C-alpha positions as CSV (number, residue, x, y, z in Angstrom):
1,X,35.9,-69.1,65.1
2,X,36.7,-71.2,68.3
3,X,37.0,-74.6,66.5
4,X,38.9,-74.3,63.1
5,X,38.9,-76.8,60.6
6,X,42.3,-78.6,60.5
7,X,43.6,-81.4,58.3
8,X,46.4,-82.7,55.9
9,X,47.9,-85.0,54.2
10,X,48.3,-88.7,55.1
11,X,51.8,-88.6,56.0
12,X,51.9,-85.3,58.0
13,X,54.1,-82.8,55.5
14,X,51.4,-80.5,54.6
15,X,48.8,-79.3,57.4
16,X,45.8,-76.6,57.1
17,X,43.8,-74.4,59.5
18,X,40.7,-72.7,58.3
19,X,39.5,-69.8,60.8
20,X,36.1,-69.4,58.9
21,X,33.3,-71.7,58.5
22,X,32.7,-73.0,55.1
23,X,30.3,-71.8,52.6
24,X,29.7,-74.9,50.7
25,X,30.1,-78.4,51.2
26,X,29.2,-80.7,48.3
27,X,29.9,-84.3,46.7
28,X,30.7,-83.8,43.3
29,X,30.4,-86.4,40.7
30,X,32.3,-84.5,37.5
31,X,34.7,-86.8,35.3
32,X,37.4,-85.1,37.0
33,X,36.6,-85.6,40.7
34,X,35.9,-89.2,39.5
35,X,39.4,-89.5,37.9
36,X,41.3,-88.2,40.8
37,X,39.5,-89.4,43.6
38,X,39.4,-92.9,41.7
39,X,36.0,-93.5,43.0
40,X,32.5,-91.8,41.8
41,X,32.9,-88.6,43.3
42,X,35.0,-86.3,45.6
43,X,33.7,-84.6,48.8
44,X,34.5,-80.8,49.5
45,X,34.4,-78.0,52.1
46,X,34.8,-74.8,50.5
47,X,35.9,-71.9,52.6
48,X,35.3,-68.1,51.6
49,X,38.5,-66.6,51.9
50,X,41.9,-68.1,51.0
51,X,43.4,-65.3,53.4
52,X,41.7,-67.1,56.6
53,X,43.5,-70.5,55.9
54,X,47.0,-71.2,57.1
55,X,49.1,-74.0,55.3
56,X,52.3,-75.4,56.5
57,X,54.0,-77.7,54.1
58,X,54.8,-77.3,50.0
59,X,52.1,-78.9,48.0
60,X,52.7,-79.9,44.4
61,X,50.2,-78.6,42.1
62,X,48.7,-79.1,38.4
63,X,46.0,-77.9,36.9
64,X,43.1,-79.0,35.1
65,X,39.5,-77.9,33.7
66,X,36.3,-79.0,35.4
67,X,33.4,-79.9,33.8
68,X,32.3,-76.2,33.5
69,X,35.4,-75.3,31.8
70,X,36.6,-73.5,34.8
71,X,40.2,-74.0,35.8
72,X,41.1,-75.4,38.8
73,X,44.3,-76.1,40.7
74,X,44.6,-79.4,42.5
75,X,47.2,-79.3,45.4
76,X,48.5,-82.6,46.7
77,X,51.5,-84.0,49.2
78,X,54.5,-84.5,46.9
79,X,55.7,-87.2,49.6
80,X,52.6,-89.3,49.9
81,X,50.6,-88.1,47.2
82,X,47.5,-87.3,49.2
83,X,45.0,-84.6,47.6
84,X,44.5,-82.1,50.3
85,X,43.3,-78.9,48.6
86,X,42.1,-77.1,45.5
87,X,41.9,-73.4,44.4
88,X,39.7,-71.9,41.2
89,X,41.2,-69.3,38.5
90,X,38.0,-67.9,38.2
91,X,37.4,-67.2,41.9
92,X,40.8,-67.3,43.6
93,X,39.3,-66.0,47.3
94,X,37.7,-69.7,47.4
95,X,39.8,-72.6,49.2
96,X,38.4,-76.3,49.1
97,X,39.9,-79.0,51.2
98,X,38.9,-82.8,50.4
99,X,36.5,-83.9,53.1
100,X,38.8,-86.9,54.3
101,X,41.9,-84.9,54.8
102,X,40.2,-83.5,57.5
103,X,41.4,-84.5,61.2
104,X,37.7,-84.7,61.8
105,X,36.3,-85.8,59.0
106,X,32.7,-86.2,61.1
107,X,32.6,-82.3,60.4
108,X,31.7,-82.7,56.7
109,X,28.0,-82.1,56.4
110,X,26.9,-82.3,52.7
111,X,24.2,-80.4,51.6
112,X,24.4,-80.9,48.0
113,X,25.3,-83.4,45.2
114,X,27.0,-81.4,42.0
115,X,27.4,-82.8,38.4
116,X,24.4,-85.5,39.2
117,X,24.0,-86.0,35.7
118,X,27.7,-87.5,35.6
119,X,27.0,-89.7,38.6
120,X,27.8,-93.3,38.1
121,X,24.9,-96.3,38.9
122,X,26.8,-97.7,41.6
123,X,27.8,-94.2,43.1
124,X,24.8,-93.7,45.3
125,X,24.5,-90.5,46.9
126,X,22.4,-90.0,50.2
127,X,18.8,-89.7,49.3
128,X,17.9,-86.5,51.2
129,X,20.6,-84.4,49.4
130,X,19.6,-81.8,46.6
131,X,21.0,-83.0,43.4
132,X,22.1,-80.7,40.8
133,X,23.1,-81.6,37.1
134,X,25.7,-79.2,37.0
135,X,27.3,-76.9,39.3
136,X,24.6,-74.5,40.9
137,X,24.7,-71.0,40.1
138,X,23.5,-68.0,42.4
């Protein structure tokens, strides 16, 4: 890919570069994303191979179970606190970055809303997005 996805935390201590195209771009309205974002949802780009992502800097991590019960490792900057990326215990190759952590957040192009069943009335999503009650499978 000639135009990698780059980004990082607010203070610049953590940087990443993804050499592949994302395979999934979504807004997630699960309770975990609501709590972590401090708003009604989280927005993510998921890349297919952790091996295609370069990370500079050392993130701090914490583990939580999502609404599905699957464990996610949340990674954030220990200096500024910015959430930057997360990985999944059940799918260790996947690597998801927070859309707002991109150097060019305009590259984020969500296709779906996940966990729409948890959506809050005041957190309206774009009307053209396909919405799933939980996480779609297959």
